[in-house]
Backbone as CSV, one residue per row, in Angstrom:
resi,resn,N_x,N_y,N_z,CA_x,CA_y,CA_z,C_x,C_y,C_z
1,MET,43.089,124.550,124.315,43.373,124.181,125.683,42.130,124.341,126.549
2,LEU,41.278,125.295,126.183,40.019,125.446,126.927,39.142,124.208,126.767
3,GLU,39.105,123.662,125.552,38.320,122.447,125.327,38.916,121.260,126.081
4,PHE,40.246,121.169,126.116,40.907,120.099,126.862,40.619,120.249,128.352
5,GLU,40.689,121.472,128.857,40.374,121.711,130.267,38.935,121.298,130.588
6,LYS,38.010,121.642,129.702,36.605,121.268,129.909,36.448,119.754,129.896
7,TRP,37.134,119.064,128.975,37.076,117.609,128.903,37.607,117.001,130.204
8,ILE,38.710,117.522,130.698,39.281,117.028,131.958,38.270,117.193,133.089
9,GLN,37.671,118.354,133.189,36.688,118.607,134.245,35.483,117.683,134.131
10,ASN,35.032,117.435,132.922,33.866,116.578,132.710,34.166,115.095,132.901
11,ASN,35.437,114.729,132.864,35.805,113.318,132.945,36.656,112.979,134.161
12,SER,36.641,113.841,135.154,37.400,113.597,136.377,36.470,113.649,137.580
13,LYS,36.799,112.819,138.547,36.112,112.884,139.836,37.056,113.599,140.787
14,GLY,36.639,114.728,141.327,37.521,115.462,142.222,38.647,116.130,141.456
15,LYS,39.806,116.241,142.102,40.952,116.893,141.481,41.628,115.934,140.493
16,PRO,41.782,116.340,139.238,42.425,115.467,138.252,43.910,115.284,138.561
17,ILE,44.432,114.116,138.221,45.843,113.797,138.419,46.447,113.453,137.067
18,PHE,47.540,114.093,136.728,48.241,113.808,135.479,49.155,112.619,135.712
19,ILE,48.933,111.538,134.974,49.741,110.325,135.093,50.287,109.992,133.710
20,SER,51.604,109.747,133.627,52.179,109.411,132.322,53.363,108.467,132.479
21,ASP,53.853,107.999,131.353,55.013,107.107,131.319,56.256,107.901,131.709
22,ASN,56.439,109.009,131.087,57.623,109.823,131.333,57.153,111.235,131.629
23,ASN,56.757,111.471,132.870,56.176,112.773,133.169,57.181,113.917,133.080
24,GLY,58.469,113.640,133.183,59.459,114.685,132.973,59.353,115.275,131.576
25,PHE,58.962,114.469,130.630,58.787,114.907,129.241,57.346,115.349,128.992
26,ASP,56.393,114.450,129.227,54.981,114.719,128.920,54.427,115.883,129.734
27,TRP,54.750,115.898,131.021,54.200,116.924,131.918,54.603,118.321,131.474
28,MET,55.837,118.508,131.050,56.295,119.846,130.690,55.525,120.415,129.507
29,PHE,55.172,119.568,128.537,54.365,120.051,127.423,52.981,120.479,127.894
30,ILE,52.333,119.612,128.655,50.978,119.913,129.130,50.983,121.157,130.005
31,CYS,51.895,121.213,130.953,51.977,122.346,131.871,52.229,123.646,131.106
32,TRP,53.189,123.636,130.195,53.517,124.845,129.444,52.331,125.325,128.605
33,TYR,51.692,124.397,127.877,50.566,124.796,127.028,49.419,125.373,127.852
34,PHE,49.075,124.737,128.965,48.003,125.279,129.798,48.361,126.671,130.312
35,HIS,49.536,126.834,130.883,49.904,128.136,131.443,50.100,129.196,130.370
36,HIS,50.645,128.812,129.228,50.869,129.775,128.158,49.556,130.273,127.550
37,PHE,48.617,129.366,127.316,47.403,129.742,126.596,46.231,130.124,127.475
38,ILE,46.091,129.522,128.660,44.923,129.885,129.486,45.309,130.311,130.903
39,LYS,46.606,130.389,131.172,47.126,130.920,132.443,46.777,130.094,133.668
40,ARG,46.458,128.824,133.466,46.164,127.924,134.591,46.312,126.489,134.093
41,ASN,46.415,125.584,135.047,46.562,124.170,134.708,45.615,123.375,135.600
42,PRO,44.627,122.685,135.025,43.660,121.947,135.849,44.298,120.831,136.674
43,PHE,45.510,120.424,136.326,46.196,119.378,137.083,46.978,119.947,138.260
44,GLY,47.092,121.256,138.344,47.882,121.860,139.406,49.349,121.893,139.014
45,TYR,50.224,121.541,139.967,51.662,121.679,139.734,52.429,120.370,139.841
46,SER,51.750,119.254,139.830,52.477,117.995,139.969,51.849,116.906,139.114
47,SER,52.586,115.805,139.011,52.117,114.678,138.217,52.623,113.388,138.852
48,ARG,52.171,112.266,138.316,52.590,110.950,138.797,53.153,110.162,137.624
49,ARG,54.093,109.302,137.923,54.730,108.491,136.893,54.278,107.042,137.053
50,ILE,53.866,106.413,135.960,53.391,105.034,135.993,54.423,104.119,136.633
51,SER,55.678,104.290,136.295,56.731,103.445,136.842,56.763,103.506,138.368
52,ASP,56.629,104.699,138.926,56.660,104.840,140.382,55.455,104.176,141.036
53,LEU,54.297,104.280,140.407,53.106,103.608,140.937,53.327,102.097,140.960
54,TYR,53.826,101.559,139.842,54.053,100.118,139.743,55.106,99.663,140.751
55,CYS,56.221,100.372,140.807,57.291,99.988,141.745,56.782,99.986,143.180
56,GLY,55.941,100.940,143.519,55.373,100.968,144.860,54.466,99.781,145.132
57,LEU,53.660,99.412,144.146,52.742,98.287,144.330,53.484,96.958,144.499
58,VAL,54.595,96.790,143.774,55.336,95.528,143.871,56.493,95.613,144.873
59,LYS,56.649,96.793,145.475,57.686,97.026,146.487,59.090,96.707,145.974
60,ASP,59.384,97.191,144.768,60.685,96.950,144.156,61.025,98.167,143.287
61,THR,62.001,98.955,143.691,62.327,100.170,142.940,62.934,99.903,141.568
62,PHE,63.274,98.656,141.282,63.848,98.313,139.989,62.863,97.554,139.093
63,ALA,61.641,97.420,139.523,60.649,96.637,138.779,60.347,97.267,137.423
64,GLN,60.101,96.422,136.456,59.757,96.850,135.094,58.265,96.613,134.849
65,TRP,57.598,97.527,134.200,56.145,97.459,134.042,55.668,97.463,132.588
66,LYS,56.530,97.784,131.657,56.079,97.993,130.277,55.538,96.726,129.621
67,HIS,55.823,95.570,130.189,55.266,94.317,129.665,53.745,94.245,129.869
68,LEU,53.209,95.132,130.703,51.767,95.134,130.970,50.968,95.820,129.861
69,ARG,51.645,96.515,128.967,50.954,97.150,127.841,50.476,96.076,126.871
70,LYS,49.286,96.272,126.346,48.778,95.400,125.291,49.031,96.039,123.926
71,THR,48.847,97.353,123.848,49.095,98.094,122.617,50.588,98.390,122.521
72,THR,51.174,98.071,121.399,52.597,98.310,121.186,52.878,99.805,121.156
73,PRO,53.850,100.265,121.943,54.200,101.694,121.893,54.916,102.020,120.584
74,THR,54.382,102.968,119.840,54.930,103.330,118.537,55.417,104.780,118.503
75,HIS,55.274,105.480,119.586,55.520,106.921,119.696,54.452,107.716,118.962
76,ASN,53.403,107.034,118.500,52.189,107.720,118.076,51.435,108.005,119.378
77,PRO,51.052,109.252,119.623,50.420,109.581,120.901,49.206,108.709,121.247
78,ILE,48.432,108.310,120.256,47.251,107.482,120.516,47.664,106.092,120.994
79,ASP,48.608,105.471,120.301,49.071,104.137,120.703,49.707,104.172,122.088
80,ASP,50.539,105.172,122.314,51.210,105.263,123.616,50.206,105.507,124.736
81,ALA,49.217,106.355,124.493,48.195,106.625,125.515,47.361,105.373,125.796
82,LYS,47.028,104.619,124.751,46.281,103.368,124.950,47.075,102.397,125.813
83,GLY,48.354,102.238,125.503,49.193,101.337,126.284,49.281,101.759,127.740
84,ASN,49.435,103.046,127.972,49.500,103.544,129.346,48.175,103.346,130.074
85,ALA,47.079,103.562,129.372,45.760,103.341,129.991,45.571,101.866,130.334
86,GLU,46.036,100.986,129.472,45.946,99.550,129.750,46.719,99.193,131.027
87,VAL,47.880,99.795,131.190,48.672,99.539,132.388,47.948,100.064,133.625
88,LEU,47.409,101.276,133.549,46.683,101.826,134.703,45.486,100.963,135.076
89,LEU,44.775,100.461,134.074,43.648,99.570,134.362,44.124,98.285,135.020
90,HIS,45.255,97.765,134.591,45.823,96.570,135.217,46.198,96.864,136.671
91,LEU,46.852,97.997,136.892,47.240,98.355,138.262,46.014,98.493,139.157
92,LYS,44.944,99.028,138.615,43.706,99.191,139.380,42.994,97.857,139.576
93,ASN,42.730,97.157,138.502,41.887,95.959,138.552,42.594,94.718,139.081
94,GLU,43.874,94.586,138.805,44.598,93.366,139.179,45.512,93.536,140.389
95,MET,45.927,94.785,140.651,46.904,94.988,141.715,46.393,95.870,142.857
96,GLY,45.163,96.353,142.729,44.542,97.075,143.832,44.905,98.547,143.966
97,LEU,45.441,99.174,142.904,45.729,100.605,142.974,44.429,101.354,143.208
98,LYS,44.420,102.195,144.213,43.232,103.006,144.490,43.263,104.235,143.604
99,ILE,42.455,104.185,142.566,42.374,105.285,141.605,40.937,105.348,141.115
100,SER,40.446,106.521,140.972,39.068,106.712,140.528,39.071,106.955,139.029
101,LEU,38.396,106.101,138.291,38.276,106.262,136.851,36.822,106.537,136.512
102,LYS,36.602,107.541,135.734,35.228,107.883,135.358,34.869,107.228,134.059
């Protein structure tokens, strides 16, 4: 977790933000591991959900966003992370989401 924390610090501009597909699930693992092993969490106490970002950009609380993934979600963490990153890049580059990517 110390190496992950260092990677986050080296690859973030300002305060890092945890963004995931299902932060109710993903966030709890990350938060627990950081607090259990190093007694702190570089993300703080909150996270953002991709769905909420997308719904806000299109102004529709029922909007679906998973069609924006290029990598098929397989529940392999690498594939799922790639797909989520592709969506975030789309939200930034095509839809004007203000997000800093290093």
